[in-house]
N, C-alpha and C positions, 0 to 999 in steps of 0.2 A: 206741283209746286205752285202754279198759277192759282189753282182752286184754293189752296191754303191761304195764299196771299189775299184773295178776295174775301174769304171768310173772315180772316183776321181783320181786314180793313172794315168790314161790316161790323165786327165786334167793337172796333175802335169807334166807329160812328155811333153805335148804340150807347157806349159808355160816355162819350163826349156829350151827346145829347141829353143823357140822363143828368150829367153834371150841370149842364146849362139849365135844365128844367128845375132842378133842385135849388138853384141859386138865382132865381129871378123870373123864370118862366117867360111869358110873353109881354112883360112891362115895357112901355115905350120909352127908350132912352134917346134915340136919335132926334135931334132938333132939326126938323124939316121946315119949320115956319120962318126961320130967320133969313136975312139976306145972304147970299153966297159970299164967302170970303175969297176973293180973287187973288189973294196972296198966300192962300193955303195950299195943302197937298192932299192927294187922294191916290189910292192904290186900286188897280183893276185886275181881276183874273177873268180871262176869256176862254172860250173853247175854239179859237180860230187859228191854232198853230199849224204851220205848213202852208203849202201853196194850193190854191191861189189866195186863201183866206187871210193869211198872215198879215198882209199889208192894210187890211180894211181899218182895223182899230188904230193902227199906227197913223194912217192918214187922217182919221177923225181927230185924233189927239193933236196932231200938227195944226189942223184948222181951228180947233178950240183954243189952243195956245196962241195962235195968231191973233185971236180977239182978246185973250187974257194971258199975256206973256209972263206974268209973275206966278202963275199956277204951276205947281210941280205934280207931275203925273207919273206913277211907276206902273208899268204894264207887264203882266206875266200872262203867257199864253199856253194852253194845253190843247190836246187834240179832243175832239168831241166823242169820247168813248170812255173806256175804263180810266184813262189817264187823268181826265178832269175830275172824275168821281173820287179816285184815289187821293188826288191832290187836296180835294176839299175835306176829305175825312182826316187827313193829317193836319190841316189847317184848323179844323174844329178842335181836334184833340189838344193842339198847342195854343188854342184861343187866340189865333192870329188870322182870322179871316179878313180879307181886304175890304176896303170901303164898298166896292162894287164887285159882285161875283156872279158867275153864271149859274143858271138853275134850269133843271127840267121841270116840266109841269108834273102833276100827279103826286105820288107820295114823297118823291124826292123834295120838291119844294115845300110840301106840307110839313116835313120834318124841320125845315128851317123856320118856317112861320110859327109853328106851335111851340118851339123851344126857345123863343126869344132871340133868334139869330138874324131875322129879317124884319126890317122897319115896316110898319103898317102904312101903306101908301094910299089908303082909301081916300083921304082928303085931296090928294093930288091926282090920282089916276082912275078913280071910279068912273064908270061910263057916263055919268052926268056931269063930270068936270070938263073944263076946257081941254086939258091935255088928254083926258080919257076919251073924248069924243073923236080923237084923231085915230084911235084904234078900233079894230073889229071887236064887237062885244064878246065873241066867242074866245078870242085870244086872251082878253082880260079875265074872263071868267075861269080860264084854265088855271089861273094863279090866284083864285079866290078861295079862301079857307075860313070857315066859321063866320061867313058874311063879310069878310074883310079882304082887301086887295093887297098883295104883297109883291107881285112881280111886275116887271116892265117887259112885255113880250116883244122880242126883237124881230123874230121871223116865224112864219108858219112852216111846218114840215108835215110830210105825209109819205106813205109808202105806195109805190107803183111799180108795175112790171114795165121796164123799159125794153123796147124791141127794135130790132134791125129791120126796117121796112123792105129793103132790097131782098134780104133772105126770105121774108115772108111772101113777097111777090113771086120770087123765083120758084118757090115750092107750092104756090097756089094756096097759101094760108091766109085766113082772116083772123081778126082778133077773137080769141076763144070766148064763148059766152058762158062757159061753165068750167069747173075744175076738171071734170071728166074729159072735156074737149081739150083742155090744156095738156093733160097727160097724154092724150092720143096724138096731139101735134108734136109732142116731144119725140115720139117714135119716128115720125116722118122727118123731123130735123136731124135726129141722130143718124138716120139711114143716109142722109145727104152729106154727111161728113162734118157737120157742125156740132158744137156743144149746145144743146138746147137751152140750158139755163146756167150761166156762170154762178158759182157759188163758193165762197170761202168762209169757213166757220172757225178760224183759228182762235178768235176772241170769244166765241160762244154766243154772243148777242145777236149776230145775223140770223141764226136759226130761231131766236125768239121772235123776230119780226114775222116770220111765216106762222109760227105757232099762235101768236096773239090774234092775227087776222083770221086764222082758221078757228080759233076758239070763239071769236065773235060770230062766225057763221054757223057754228055747230052747237053753241050753248046759249040758251036765253039770256038776254042782257041782264035781267034782274039777278039771275044766279051767278053770272060772271062778276058782277059788281060786288055781290055778297062774298064771293070766294076771295076776292082781292084784299079783303079785310080780315086779318087773322082772327079777330073776335067773333066773326060770323061764318068764317070759311069752313067748308066741308070737302071741297074738291072731288065731289062724288058724281056729278052729272056724267052720264055715259058719253056726252058729246066731247068731252076731253080726250077720251081714248079714241073716238072716231077721228078727231082732228089730228092727233099724233100719228094714227095710221095713215092718214092722208099725206102728212109730212113725210113719213118714211117712203111712201109711194113716189112722191116727188123726188126725193133724194136718189132713189135707185133708178128711176126712169128718166129723169131730166138733167141731172147734174153730171158733168164730165168726170168728176173725181169720186162721185158716190160716197160710199162710207169713209173714204180717205179725205173728205173735205175739211175735217178738223185740222189738217196740216196745210191748208191753203189760206193765205191772207185775204183779207177783204180787198185790198188794193190789187191783188193779182186778178181777182174776179173782175174788178173794174177794167183792168187792161185787156182781159179777154173780150169784153164787150166792146171797148173802144177800138180794138184792132180788127174787129169783124170776125172773130173766131167763135163768138157765142151769139146765138140768135136773140137771147133774153138775158135779163139780169134784174133781180128784185132790188130796187134802189129807192133811196130817199129823194124827195123833191129837191132838197138843197144840193144834191149831187149832179143834177141834170147838166149844168153848164160846165162841170169839171170833167165830165166824161164825153159830152157831145162838143168837143173843141173843133175849131176851124182846122182843116187839113187832116183830121182823123178819118179812119175808114168809116167809122160809124156816121160821122157827119156827111161823108159823101154818099153813103148808102141811104140815109134818112132815118131819123130818130122818132119814134112813136112811144106812147105810153098808154097803159090801161090798168085798172085795179086788178089785183089778184082775183080771178073769178070765183064766185061762190059755188059750192057743190049743189047738184040739182035738188037734193033732198035736205037742204039746210034747215036745221031746227032752231037756229038763231036768227040774226038779222042779216039778210043777204045784201042789204043796202049800206051797211056801216063801212066806214073807212078808217084804217089805222092812221091816226094823225095826232099831232100835238104841236103847239107853239113851243119855242125855246126862248129863254130870255134872261133877265138879270134882276138880282135883288140888291138892296142897300143894306149894309151891315147895321143891325139895330144899335150897335155900340160905337158906330163911327163918330169921331169927333168933328168931321167935316161933312156931315150928312147933307146939309143944304147945298154945298158945292157938288157933292156926288149927284144929287138930284138935278141940279142945273146941267151937269154934264150929260146925264141920260136924256134930258129933254132935247139937248143939242144933238145927240146922237141919233134920236128918233124923229128929228125934224124932216120935213118933206124932201129936202135936198139929199141928205145922207140916206134916207130910206130908199129913194130912187136909185142911188149909187149901189146900195147893198143888193137891190133887186136885179141889177143889170150884170151882164157878163163883164169880167170873168167870175164874179162872185155868185150870182144867180141865187141868192137867198132871198125868198119871197117875203119881204118886210110885212109885218102885221099892221103897219100904217096904212090906213085907207087911201087908196089912189096911187100908191107907190108902184103897184105891179100893173103894167099896162102892155098892150101889144107893141108899143114903141119902145118902152124902157126895158122890157124884159124879153128873153128868147120866147119863141112860140111854145116850147114845151113847159117852161116855168109859168107862163101865163095860163096855159091849159090846165096844169096841175093845180094852180092856185084857185082857179075857178072851180075846179072839181071839189076842193076842200070846202070852199065857201058854200057849195050846193049840197054837200053831203048831209043826208037827214040826221045822221049821228056819227060820232067818231069814238074810237077807243085808243087809249094812250099805250105807249110802249110797255110791254109786259114787266120788264125789269124796273120800270119807273112807276108803274101803277100800284105796285104793292110794296111792302116793307123790304129793306135791303136784304135781309137774311132769306127771305122767300124768293126774292129776285135772283139771288146767288144760287139758290136750289134750282131755279129754272134754267140758269145758265148751265149748270152741270148736267141737267136733264137733256138740254139741247145738245150738248156734246155726246152724251151717251146714246141719244136717239140716232144722231148721225152716224156714229161709229158701229151701231148695231149692238153695242154692249149693254144697252139698257132697253127693256121693253116699256111700252106705255104704262102698263100697270105698276112696274117698279118705279117709273118716274113719278107717277102720282103718289106713290107711297112715300118717296123721299120728300116731295113737296108738302104732303100732309104733315110729316114730322117736323119740318121747318116751320110750318104755319102753326102747329100746336105749340111749339117752343116759343114762338113770337107773341103768343096771347098775353 
């Protein structure tokens, strides 16, 4: 039923975007050059629902209204997963996107930009502008489409293996330098009575994070980039099958629930790590402070991070890191676009950026200078430095390609985990979705 819903939602998105494209395309409607109307109103859709993130935008809005008490702001918050994606698809279909809305980088943001739903912010946020100079260039470029800038990057994100230092020390383990060493360490950890790697794939996308990083390791980058675009995709490189076999090996050798992991939630996996029951957990940089909380078993044992190690014979790029900023766009049809722009400048000022980067939020701001050893936890500072130093990065698999192909990979992830789908069959299904999307 969930797979049907995702497919239907993707179809809704495609139809809505087609309708937008046929009725105006990317013509600029938002008036960003006028003075903000501090008696006006704006609406905001975030991906910060739940704790501890729920209060962040609420507090930013309170601070903004303290300076501009006549401004009216309507806030709607969803979780940063399928919920926010499904919400935006519905809003597109009903032509009721808010003035400011959350966006992933990659193809997801590109859809908004190329179909006239996102305002062109080049004159305000390009790297050469006053506001643009406050952001890292890489974060800005992630929302650059056809030479124009459409997104306000709020925070950087990346994927790392978080590990329990006490368990590693107790078992005489060091950070693995290869994928093969990681698998070997899992045997040692499992024999000691711990879950080697906590893993919950009930929503399908957690498996995609493993797959995309392994694809980047096993498939040449030029080939991977080509396959992410339906018009040039073949999905025929043998590295994809190699990567999926490695994923299967990790599922069976390292996860506590193995092929039953599709029935385990992502939050359950987090709790296994937080409680000291799991030695490792593949997690996003933005999760570090929410699992490594004061008083938790993990915090007492010591929390460390390392990238998922590359296979010894990787045919792709063993130095690439799965990472992407996430941010916000301004509705191209907003009647109060100048006010929306003013709010986003306020939200990404140094003060708010530093708060965002600090516990309990721990979201490493894309604003230069916001993440430091004093403002952020040690793990967030370390992860942010690793993102900035990475020679290359690759975007989340379901965000890097078109929605229907992304959904095909979600289904493939679930099938690979359960053992009901072979790597060859997974590629067959993805090729069919890619062909249909041309």
